[in-house]
Residue, then its C-alpha position, 0 to 999 in steps of 0.5 A: x500500500x502506497x502512502x500519499x505524500x504532500x509538500x507542506x510549505x507555509x511560505x508558498x502563496x495561498x490561492x483559492x481552490x475549490x475541491x469537491x468531495x463526493x459523499x452519500x448519506x442515508x436520507x431520512x424518509x421524514x420530510x420527503x415531498x409527495x410525487x403527485x405534488x410536482x411535475x415529471x419533466x415528461x409531462x411538460x409541454x410547450x405552451x403550458x402556462x403557470x405562475x411563479x413566486x418571489x420577493x422583489x422588496x422586503x419579505x412580501x411574496x409576489x406572483x409573476x407569470x410563466x409560459x413553457x417554451x420547451x423542454x431541454x433533455x440531458x443538458x448534463x448527465x441526468x439533468x433536464x431543463x424547462x425553458x420558460x418566458x417570464x413576465x410581470x413584476x417589471x421583468x421585461x425591463x430587468x430580465x431574470x434577476x440573480x437572487x431569484x434562484x429557487x423561485x418556484x414555478x407552478x403549473x395547474x397548482x403543481x410545482x414544476x421547479x425552480x428558476x435557476x438559469x437566465x439568458x444573460x444577454x437576451x432581449x426577453x426574460x427567458x429562464x431555465x427551470x430546474x425540475x423539482x423532481x431532480x432537485x429532490x432526487x439529487x439532494x437526497x443522494x447528496x449527489x456530487x458532479x465533478x466539474x470536469x463533466x460540466x467544463x464545456x457547454x452543451x448544445x441541446x435540440x428542442x422538439x419545436x422551435x422557440x420564438x424569442x427576441x424576434x428570432x426562432x431557435x431550434x437549439x439552446x446552449x446550456x452552460x454549467x459555468x456562470x462566466x461562460x463565454x460560449x455565447x456572449x453575443x446578443x443573437x445567441x440563446x445561451x442559458x447560464x446559471x444565475x449568479x448568487x449575490x453575496x450580501x456582505x455587511x461590515x466588509x470594506x470594498x478592498x476586502x470584497x475585491x480580494x474575495x472576488x479575485x479568489x472566488x471568481x469562478x465560483x458563481x458568487x457575486x460579492x457586493x457591499x450591503x448593509x444589515x437589516x435595521x433593528x426595526x426590520x429585524x424586529x418586524x420580520x422576526x416571525x415571518x415564516x419561511x415559505x416558497x418564494x421567500x428570500x433564503x440566505x445561506x451564510x458563510x460568515x456571521x457575527x461582526x462581519x456577515x457574508x451570505x448568499x441570497x436566493x429563494x425558497x423553492x419548497x418546504x416540506x415539514x422541516x425540509x427546505x429546498x432552494x436555488x435550483x443550482x449549486x452554491x459551491x457544489x460541495x455535496x454534504x455541507x453545513x451552512x447556517x440557513x437564514x431568512x432574508x430581506x430584499x432591499x431593492x433590485x440593482x439593474x444591469x445590462x447583463x443580469x440584474x441582481x437582488x440586494x438583500x440581507x440575512x435576518x435570522x438563523x432558522x436551521x442548517x443547509x446540509x446539501x449543496x448539489x448540482x440541482x440546488x440546495x436543501x436544509x433542515x429547519x430547527x437545527x443549529x450549524x456548527x461554526x468556528x469562532x474567530x476572534x480578531x484584535x487590531x491595535x494601531x499606533x499608541x493612542x489609537x483605539x483597540x478594535x475587537x471583532x468576533x465572527x463565526x465561519x463555516x467549516x467547509x474545508x474548501x472555503x475555510x482558508x479563503x473566508x478566514x483570510x477575508x475576515x482577517x484582511x477586513x479586520x485591518x482594512x477597517x482601520x482605513x488608510x494605513x501608513x505607507x511605511x509600517x511594521x506589523x506584529x502578528x500573533x495567531x493561535x489555532x486551537x486544534x482538538x486533541x493537539x497542542x495549539x499552533x501559534x504564529x508570532x512574528x513581525x512583518x515589515x517591508x515593501x510587501x507590507x506597506x500601505x494598502x498592500x499590508x492587509x492582504x499580505x499579512x495573513x497569507x501565512x495564517x490562511x495557508x496553515x489552515x488550508x494545510x490542516x484542512x487538507x491533510x490526508x491522514x485524519x479529519x481535524x476539528x479546529x475549535x477556535x482561532x484567535x488573531x491579534x495584530x499590532x500596527x505601528x508607523x515606520x519600516x523596520x527592516x535590515x538587509x544582511x550586508x556581510x559576515x566575518x569570522x574571527x578565524x579561518x580554522x577551528x577545532x571541533x568544539x570551538x566557538x565561532x565568533x561571527x561579526x554580521x554587518x546589516x544595513x537598516x532601512x534608511x540607516x547606517x551600517x551596523x555590526x551584530x555579533x553572533x556566537x556558535x559552538x561547534x560540536x565536539x565530534x564534528x569531523x574534519x573538513x571544509x564547512x560553510x557558515x551561512x548568516x540568514x533570516x529565520x525563514x530561510x533557515x526554516x526552509x533549510x530545515x525542511x529540505x534536510x528532513x524529508x519527513x518534514x517536507x513530505x509528512x507520512x503521518x499527522x504527527x509529522x504534519x504538526x511537526x512540520x508546521x511547528x518548525x515553520x511557525x517557530x521561525x521569526x522574521x526578526x531573528x538573525x541566524x548563523x548556521x553550519x551545515x554538517x554531514x548527513x546524520x541519518x536517513x528517513x525510511x518509510x516515514x520513520x527517522x533513523x538519526x545518529x547512524x554511523x556515516x558508513x551506514x548512512x552512505x549505504x542506506x542513502x544510496x541504495x535504490x532498494x530501501x528507498x531511504x533518504x538522507x537526513x541533513x544536520x546543522x548547528x544553529x545560533x539565533x539572535x533576536x533583533x529589532x528589524x525584520x531581517x532579509x537576505x543571506x551571506x556565507x563564508x567558508x572555514x576549515x575544521x582541523x582537530x590539530x588546530x589547537x595543538x598547532x596554535x600552542 
């Protein structure tokens, strides 16, 4: 059996990646809708007329008209679509509105499905309806469809031509991507999923722009909004969740709020169905299910969208599949509490923010990064030259907390660049924990404290001098390190390093560097840290990297190979002959483990760069000196 390995480097830049997981769970019989209450796709014919329900303002459910134009079979494996022309509620001017996702369509009093797709550049409000029979079926199986299956738009023929926008169409292009470019011209009938408006309360425009960049392909549309007023929240606290009501699905709650806005399709007992297309396509999931309030409709040339706010948590969304989302009322979501403290220059106030973030591993690191960035961005314009001290504590159930305590300064952390640069380390750490391949981990809470002061405190390593060219084993190296502080005069920093008493004779290199560079050396020297074979090694690797401090000046001397890593086990302190035999044998698969002696000295600067100098170890050095 082969063991999977992965490189764990915190220094790598973090990028948003949506990884989907296929999970099947037994669905409860309780809350299942009766088949006679909704249409089968094969029963639907062009020309049938009905109505839909949605909210355009407040929480008042209004009715619009719908006419079936045709049925599209097999738009993707196992999925069909009903094409409808909508009218009423000013839809002839706004077109199909993002946020209408899930709005139920009824024919002869029976549920057909949910508004889910739109003709983005069309001249008429033509919508793609996801049949409720497929919403219900896929949801109850926690279906997951790999995005590779949906990468290319499909062209589907109609039983009879459809007249729309002054033209006749006998085929329709259906894309599962929100940003499809297959049909951007006004004369092409192309159905794309409605984007999900993300109502962001308490976020700066800069933070939202960073979020847009990281989830551009995920079909969500982050927008600055405001929470519902206390008066509205009080007035609407007892408003029931019913077909056509706003359905908010939260990712962050608390002092900042980030929630997707859509519409309820159907309620069966405590079971709620909505949207008609995926949120992120996660399969089994756990999001706060919330009631919502619609402030207004924002018109756009492509697809207009609803501006709304979540009101109160009433349950949990536990299924996010290709045909919609579903959840249960009267359940409580399990979220990660995050506390953020921001202190600026002496005399400025200290701000404390508390939020809760969903535990979805493909979203967690990005959401945490967004919240942390926003906590500092709320301070407004930061000094162009600044130094930030960061302390983050990640509590993981069953393990000692992981702690990052470091200082940041330099061109990457100046002014407007500071918020997004500070927290890559924290988000990458969380991503590694979430995606470790050995055991699911539960993060109990995250605390982060940031202190910002004006002024840049950096220093470049300029040169290093040793007090001798030759040392005996056990001697102490006295090094003079010359650093050049930012806009300052060159300074001398002494460093002492004692050599091992059993250090073999030979030529060696003394390297002066910053602590991050030293951590990279340590990772390379120990294969089990760079490619862990079990969870303990994952934590050991993370602790080596989080222990590095940017304001530490390091003197290191690499020694000969001290052991081997074999089948995930470290075999240190082996005789040199054994290391040579095992490390060069292809049969064993062993990798040599390097060694080094290291001395550190804390400074007042963020140290950058490295310099090296050669020296000789000679056991007769002292005798010759006498």
